[in-house]
LOZAFI-767261 format. One record per residue: residue number from 0; residue in three letters; x, y, z of N, C-alpha, C, O in turn. Coordinates in Angstrom, 2 decimals, padded with zeros to 5 digits. Example, Ala and Ser with C-alpha at 12.3 -4.5 7.8 and 13.67 -1.06 7.14 Angstrom:
// residues 2
0_ALA_013.19_-005.69_007.80_012.30_-004.50_007.80_013.20_-003.30_007.80_014.24_-003.32_008.46
1_SER_012.85_-002.25_007.08_013.67_-001.06_007.14_012.90_000.03_007.87_013.41_001.14_008.04
This chain:
// residues 135
0_UNK_-030.86_111.45_035.76_-030.92_110.30_034.89_-030.85_110.72_033.43_-030.20_110.06_032.62
1_UNK_-031.50_111.81_033.09_-031.51_112.29_031.72_-030.08_112.65_031.28_-029.72_112.41_030.13
2_UNK_-029.28_113.23_032.17_-027.91_113.59_031.85_-027.07_112.33_031.58_-026.20_112.35_030.71
3_UNK_-027.34_111.27_032.31_-026.61_110.01_032.12_-026.90_109.44_030.74_-025.98_108.94_030.09
4_UNK_-028.13_109.50_030.27_-028.48_109.00_028.96_-027.82_109.82_027.86_-027.30_109.25_026.90
5_UNK_-027.81_111.13_027.98_-027.20_111.94_026.95_-025.68_111.74_026.94_-025.06_111.83_025.88
6_UNK_-025.07_111.49_028.10_-023.63_111.22_028.15_-023.33_109.90_027.43_-022.35_109.81_026.70
7_UNK_-024.14_108.89_027.62_-023.97_107.60_026.97_-024.14_107.74_025.46_-023.38_107.15_024.69
8_UNK_-025.13_108.51_025.05_-025.37_108.72_023.62_-024.19_109.47_023.01_-023.76_109.15_021.90
9_UNK_-023.66_110.48_023.71_-022.51_111.22_023.21_-021.27_110.32_023.09_-020.52_110.42_022.12
10_UNK_-021.08_109.44_024.07_-019.95_108.51_024.01_-020.07_107.58_022.80_-019.09_107.34_022.10
11_UNK_-021.26_107.08_022.57_-021.47_106.19_021.43_-021.27_106.93_020.12_-020.67_106.40_019.18
12_UNK_-021.77_108.15_020.05_-021.61_108.94_018.85_-020.13_109.25_018.58_-019.68_109.18_017.44
13_UNK_-019.39_109.58_019.62_-017.96_109.85_019.47_-017.22_108.59_019.00_-016.32_108.67_018.17
14_UNK_-017.60_107.45_019.54_-016.97_106.19_019.13_-017.25_105.89_017.67_-016.35_105.48_016.94
15_UNK_-018.47_106.08_017.25_-018.84_105.84_015.85_-018.08_106.80_014.93_-017.59_106.37_013.88
16_UNK_-017.99_108.05_015.29_-017.26_109.02_014.47_-015.77_108.66_014.39_-015.16_108.74_013.33
17_UNK_-015.19_108.27_015.53_-013.78_107.89_015.56_-013.52_106.68_014.66_-012.56_106.68_013.88
18_UNK_-014.36_105.67_014.78_-014.20_104.49_013.93_-014.42_104.82_012.45_-013.76_104.26_011.58
19_UNK_-015.34_105.71_012.19_-015.58_106.13_010.81_-014.37_106.84_010.21_-014.06_106.65_009.04
20_UNK_-013.68_107.65_011.01_-012.47_108.32_010.53_-011.35_107.33_010.25_-010.62_107.46_009.27
21_UNK_-011.23_106.34_011.11_-010.18_105.33_010.91_-010.40_104.59_009.60_-009.45_104.35_008.84
22_UNK_-011.63_104.22_009.33_-011.95_103.50_008.10_-011.82_104.41_006.89_-011.45_103.97_005.81
23_UNK_-012.14_105.69_007.07_-012.14_106.61_005.94_-010.74_107.06_005.52_-010.55_107.49_004.38
24_UNK_-009.75_106.96_006.40_-008.38_107.38_006.05_-007.87_106.45_004.96_-007.83_105.23_005.14
25_UNK_-007.47_107.01_003.84_-006.99_106.16_002.73_-005.75_105.36_003.14_-004.88_105.87_003.84
26_UNK_-005.70_104.15_002.71_-004.57_103.27_003.01_-003.28_103.80_002.37_-002.19_103.54_002.87
27_UNK_-003.40_104.53_001.29_-002.23_105.08_000.62_-001.50_106.06_001.54_-000.27_106.07_001.58
28_UNK_-002.25_106.87_002.27_-001.65_107.82_003.19_-000.88_107.08_004.27_000.22_107.49_004.64
29_UNK_-001.44_106.02_004.78_-000.77_105.23_005.81_000.46_104.52_005.25_001.46_104.37_005.96
30_UNK_000.42_104.08_004.02_001.52_103.33_003.42_002.72_104.21_003.08_003.81_103.68_002.87
31_UNK_002.55_105.50_003.03_003.65_106.40_002.68_004.66_106.58_003.80_005.67_107.26_003.62
32_UNK_004.41_105.99_004.94_005.31_106.14_006.07_006.46_105.14_006.04_007.26_105.12_006.97
33_UNK_006.58_104.31_005.01_007.65_103.32_004.94_009.00_104.01_004.86_009.17_105.00_004.14
34_UNK_009.97_103.48_005.59_011.32_104.03_005.52_012.00_103.62_004.23_012.79_104.38_003.66
35_UNK_011.71_102.41_003.76_012.30_101.89_002.53_011.16_101.46_001.62_010.28_100.70_002.03
36_UNK_011.18_101.93_000.41_010.12_101.56_-000.52_010.32_100.12_-000.98_011.44_099.61_-000.94
37_UNK_009.27_099.47_-001.42_009.42_098.10_-001.93_010.41_098.02_-003.10_011.12_097.02_-003.23
38_UNK_010.45_099.04_-003.93_011.40_099.04_-005.06_012.84_099.10_-004.56_013.71_098.42_-005.10
39_UNK_013.09_099.92_-003.53_014.44_100.00_-002.97_014.83_098.69_-002.31_015.98_098.25_-002.42
40_UNK_013.89_098.07_-001.64_014.15_096.78_-001.00_014.46_095.72_-002.05_015.38_094.92_-001.86
41_UNK_013.72_095.70_-003.12_013.96_094.77_-004.23_015.34_094.99_-004.83_016.05_094.04_-005.13
42_UNK_015.71_096.26_-005.01_017.02_096.60_-005.57_018.14_096.12_-004.65_019.14_095.58_-005.13
43_UNK_017.98_096.30_-003.34_019.01_095.88_-002.38_019.17_094.36_-002.39_020.29_093.86_-002.35
44_UNK_018.06_093.65_-002.44_018.12_092.18_-002.47_018.77_091.71_-003.76_019.59_090.79_-003.75
45_UNK_018.43_092.34_-004.87_019.00_091.98_-006.15_020.51_092.23_-006.18_021.27_091.41_-006.69
46_UNK_020.94_093.36_-005.62_022.37_093.69_-005.58_023.14_092.71_-004.71_024.23_092.26_-005.08
47_UNK_022.57_092.36_-003.56_023.23_091.41_-002.66_023.34_090.04_-003.32_024.37_089.36_-003.18
48_UNK_022.31_089.63_-004.02_022.32_088.33_-004.70_023.37_088.33_-005.81_024.11_087.36_-005.97
49_UNK_023.43_089.41_-006.57_024.43_089.50_-007.65_025.85_089.48_-007.11_026.72_088.81_-007.66
50_UNK_026.07_090.21_-006.01_027.41_090.24_-005.41_027.79_088.86_-004.90_028.93_088.42_-005.08
51_UNK_026.87_088.17_-004.26_027.15_086.82_-003.75_027.49_085.87_-004.89_028.43_085.09_-004.80
52_UNK_026.72_085.93_-005.97_026.98_085.05_-007.12_028.35_085.34_-007.73_029.05_084.41_-008.12
53_UNK_028.73_086.60_-007.81_030.03_086.98_-008.34_031.15_086.43_-007.44_032.12_085.86_-007.94
54_UNK_031.01_086.62_-006.13_032.03_086.14_-005.20_032.15_084.61_-005.22_033.25_084.07_-005.15
55_UNK_031.01_083.94_-005.32_031.05_082.47_-005.42_031.80_082.04_-006.67_032.64_081.13_-006.62
56_UNK_031.51_082.68_-007.78_032.18_082.33_-009.05_033.68_082.59_-008.96_034.48_081.79_-009.43
57_UNK_034.06_083.72_-008.36_035.48_084.05_-008.22_036.21_083.03_-007.35_037.29_082.57_-007.71
58_UNK_035.62_082.69_-006.21_036.27_081.76_-005.29_036.33_080.36_-005.89_037.34_079.67_-005.76
59_UNK_035.26_079.94_-006.54_035.26_078.61_-007.17_036.25_078.55_-008.33_036.86_077.51_-008.57
60_UNK_036.41_079.65_-009.04_037.40_079.70_-010.12_038.81_079.53_-009.55_039.63_078.81_-010.13
61_UNK_039.07_080.18_-008.44_040.37_080.06_-007.77_040.59_078.62_-007.31_041.67_078.05_-007.52
62_UNK_039.59_078.04_-006.68_039.72_076.68_-006.16_039.80_075.63_-007.27_040.33_074.54_-007.05
63_UNK_039.30_075.95_-008.44_039.31_075.00_-009.56_040.64_074.99_-010.32_040.86_074.13_-011.17
64_UNK_041.52_075.94_-010.01_042.81_075.97_-010.70_043.59_074.69_-010.40_043.51_074.15_-009.30
65_UNK_044.35_074.22_-011.38_045.11_072.97_-011.21_046.03_072.98_-009.99_046.05_072.00_-009.25
66_UNK_046.79_074.06_-009.77_047.64_074.05_-008.57_046.83_073.90_-007.27_047.27_073.23_-006.34
67_UNK_045.65_074.51_-007.24_044.82_074.41_-006.03_044.27_073.00_-005.88_044.23_072.46_-004.77
68_UNK_043.85_072.40_-006.98_043.34_071.03_-006.93_044.43_070.09_-006.42_044.18_069.20_-005.61
69_UNK_045.67_070.30_-006.91_046.81_069.49_-006.49_047.08_069.63_-004.99_047.30_068.65_-004.28
70_UNK_047.05_070.89_-004.54_047.31_071.15_-003.13_046.27_070.47_-002.25_046.61_069.83_-001.26
71_UNK_045.00_070.61_-002.61_043.94_070.01_-001.80_044.10_068.49_-001.74_044.00_067.89_-000.68
72_UNK_044.35_067.89_-002.89_044.49_066.42_-002.93_045.71_065.97_-002.14_045.66_064.96_-001.44
73_UNK_046.81_066.71_-002.25_048.03_066.32_-001.53_047.86_066.48_-000.01_048.56_065.82_000.76
74_UNK_046.95_067.34_000.41_046.69_067.54_001.83_045.55_066.66_002.34_045.16_066.75_003.50
75_UNK_045.02_065.81_001.47_043.94_064.90_001.87_042.58_065.58_001.99_041.70_065.10_002.70
76_UNK_042.42_066.70_001.30_041.15_067.44_001.33_040.41_067.16_000.04_040.97_067.27_-001.05
77_UNK_039.14_066.79_000.15_038.32_066.50_-001.02_037.91_067.82_-001.70_037.16_068.61_-001.11
78_UNK_038.40_068.08_-002.92_038.06_069.34_-003.61_036.56_069.56_-003.78_036.09_070.70_-003.72
79_UNK_035.81_068.50_-004.01_034.35_068.64_-004.19_033.70_069.10_-002.88_032.76_069.89_-002.90
80_UNK_034.19_068.60_-001.77_033.65_069.01_-000.48_033.93_070.49_-000.22_033.08_071.20_000.30
81_UNK_035.12_070.93_-000.58_035.46_072.35_-000.40_034.59_073.22_-001.31_034.09_074.26_-000.88
82_UNK_034.42_072.79_-002.57_033.57_073.54_-003.50_032.14_073.64_-002.97_031.52_074.71_-003.05
83_UNK_031.61_072.55_-002.44_030.26_072.58_-001.88_030.19_073.45_-000.64_029.15_074.06_-000.37
84_UNK_031.28_073.51_000.12_031.30_074.32_001.33_031.25_075.82_001.02_030.80_076.61_001.85
85_UNK_031.70_076.20_-000.15_031.67_077.63_-000.55_030.25_078.17_-000.46_030.05_079.32_-000.05
86_UNK_029.27_077.37_-000.84_027.87_077.80_-000.83_027.38_078.10_000.58_026.40_078.83_000.75
87_UNK_028.04_077.56_001.59_027.58_077.72_002.97_028.27_078.86_003.70_027.95_079.12_004.86
88_UNK_029.20_079.53_003.06_029.89_080.65_003.70_028.96_081.85_003.84_028.05_082.04_003.03
89_UNK_029.20_082.65_004.87_028.43_083.90_005.00_028.87_084.85_003.90_029.92_084.66_003.28
90_UNK_028.08_085.87_003.65_028.42_086.85_002.61_029.76_087.52_002.89_030.56_087.73_001.98
91_UNK_030.02_087.85_004.16_031.27_088.53_004.52_032.47_087.61_004.31_033.48_088.02_003.75
92_UNK_032.35_086.35_004.76_033.45_085.39_004.58_033.69_085.14_003.10_034.84_085.07_002.65
93_UNK_032.62_084.99_002.37_032.73_084.73_000.94_033.42_085.89_000.23_034.31_085.66_-000.60
94_UNK_033.04_087.10_000.53_033.65_088.28_-000.11_035.14_088.36_000.23_035.96_088.64_-000.64
95_UNK_035.49_088.12_001.49_036.89_088.20_001.92_037.74_087.14_001.24_038.82_087.43_000.73
96_UNK_037.26_085.90_001.22_038.03_084.81_000.61_038.10_084.94_-000.91_039.11_084.61_-001.52
97_UNK_037.03_085.43_-001.52_037.05_085.64_-002.97_038.08_086.71_-003.33_038.79_086.57_-004.33
98_UNK_038.16_087.76_-002.53_039.14_088.82_-002.78_040.56_088.28_-002.65_041.43_088.60_-003.45
99_UNK_040.80_087.46_-001.63_042.13_086.86_-001.46_042.47_085.95_-002.63_043.59_085.98_-003.14
100_UNK_041.49_085.15_-003.04_041.71_084.25_-004.17_041.99_085.00_-005.46_042.88_084.62_-006.23
101_UNK_041.22_086.07_-005.70_041.41_086.88_-006.91_042.81_087.52_-006.92_043.50_087.52_-007.94
102_UNK_043.20_088.05_-005.77_044.51_088.69_-005.67_045.63_087.67_-005.93_046.58_087.97_-006.65
103_UNK_045.51_086.49_-005.35_046.51_085.45_-005.55_046.52_084.98_-007.01_047.59_084.77_-007.59
104_UNK_045.34_084.83_-007.59_045.23_084.38_-008.98_045.88_085.39_-009.92_046.61_085.01_-010.83
105_UNK_045.62_086.67_-009.70_046.20_087.72_-010.55_047.72_087.78_-010.38_048.44_087.94_-011.37
106_UNK_048.20_087.66_-009.16_049.63_087.69_-008.91_050.34_086.49_-009.53_051.44_086.62_-010.07
107_UNK_049.71_085.34_-009.44_050.28_084.12_-010.02_050.31_084.23_-011.54_051.31_083.87_-012.17
108_UNK_049.22_084.72_-012.13_049.15_084.85_-013.59_050.16_085.88_-014.10_050.72_085.72_-015.18
109_UNK_050.38_086.95_-013.33_051.31_088.00_-013.75_052.76_087.62_-013.48_053.68_088.30_-013.94
110_UNK_052.97_086.54_-012.74_054.33_086.11_-012.43_054.93_086.83_-011.24_056.11_086.61_-010.93
111_UNK_054.16_087.67_-010.56_054.67_088.37_-009.39_054.54_087.53_-008.12_055.07_087.90_-007.07
112_UNK_053.84_086.43_-008.23_053.61_085.56_-007.08_054.08_084.16_-007.46_053.57_083.57_-008.41
113_UNK_055.04_083.65_-006.72_055.57_082.32_-007.02_054.60_081.23_-006.62_053.64_081.47_-005.90
114_UNK_054.87_080.02_-007.09_054.00_078.88_-006.82_053.93_078.59_-005.33_052.88_078.21_-004.83
115_UNK_055.04_078.76_-004.61_055.04_078.49_-003.17_054.10_079.39_-002.40_053.32_078.92_-001.57
116_UNK_054.17_080.68_-002.67_053.29_081.65_-002.00_051.85_081.43_-002.44_050.92_081.49_-001.63
117_UNK_051.67_081.18_-003.73_050.33_080.92_-004.26_049.72_079.71_-003.54_048.56_079.73_-003.14
118_UNK_050.53_078.66_-003.38_050.06_077.45_-002.70_049.73_077.75_-001.24_048.73_077.26_-000.73
119_UNK_050.55_078.53_-000.58_050.31_078.89_000.81_049.00_079.66_000.95_048.21_079.39_001.86
120_UNK_048.78_080.61_000.08_047.52_081.38_000.11_046.35_080.43_-000.13_045.31_080.53_000.53
121_UNK_046.53_079.51_-001.07_045.47_078.53_-001.34_045.15_077.68_-000.13_043.98_077.43_000.17
122_UNK_046.18_077.24_000.58_045.96_076.43_001.79_045.21_077.25_002.84_044.29_076.75_003.49
123_UNK_045.61_078.50_002.99_044.93_079.37_003.96_043.45_079.54_003.60_042.59_079.48_004.47
124_UNK_043.17_079.74_002.32_041.77_079.90_001.88_040.98_078.61_002.14_039.86_078.67_002.63
125_UNK_041.55_077.47_001.80_040.86_076.20_002.02_040.61_075.96_003.51_039.52_075.55_003.91
126_UNK_041.62_076.22_004.32_041.45_076.06_005.78_040.36_076.99_006.30_039.55_076.58_007.13
127_UNK_040.33_078.21_005.81_039.30_079.16_006.25_037.91_078.67_005.85_036.96_078.81_006.63
128_UNK_037.77_078.12_004.67_036.47_077.60_004.22_036.05_076.44_005.11_034.93_076.41_005.62
129_UNK_036.95_075.50_005.29_036.62_074.31_006.10_036.30_074.72_007.53_035.35_074.20_008.12
130_UNK_037.09_075.64_008.09_036.85_076.09_009.48_035.51_076.81_009.60_034.79_076.63_010.58
131_UNK_035.19_077.63_008.62_033.94_078.41_008.69_032.71_077.52_008.56_031.69_077.78_009.20
132_UNK_032.80_076.50_007.75_031.63_075.69_007.46_031.50_074.51_008.42_030.40_074.20_008.86
133_UNK_032.59_073.87_008.74_032.53_072.64_009.51_032.87_072.81_010.98_032.87_071.82_011.72
134_UNK_033.14_074.02_011.41_033.49_074.23_012.83_032.26_074.25_013.70_032.37_074.41_014.91
């Protein structure tokens, strides 16, 4: 019986020591195991937000051009609805369509892209926006 009591006391003592070690370990040591620091995470979120805002501005600039407005209206597409749909595109879709719009805009401005091809690219971009958002 005496051995049973000392075993119980040893178990309790070991439990108390174990819990004491857990509480005594500084939280800073435990926090250093992060794969990504909060500063890196903040930087990544900030970069993604900036890129999205840039792509939105580029695509909306393309869609706001007079030839694009004309094309949308002639096809029975509400330009305001398309502009609002830009906000609902995924980051990947937005980046891809903004790049296409920028390339078409630059080619049209430089005279290397005729109005017909520019209009065709515009129609493709508008269809892609409408399909991505309203499908």
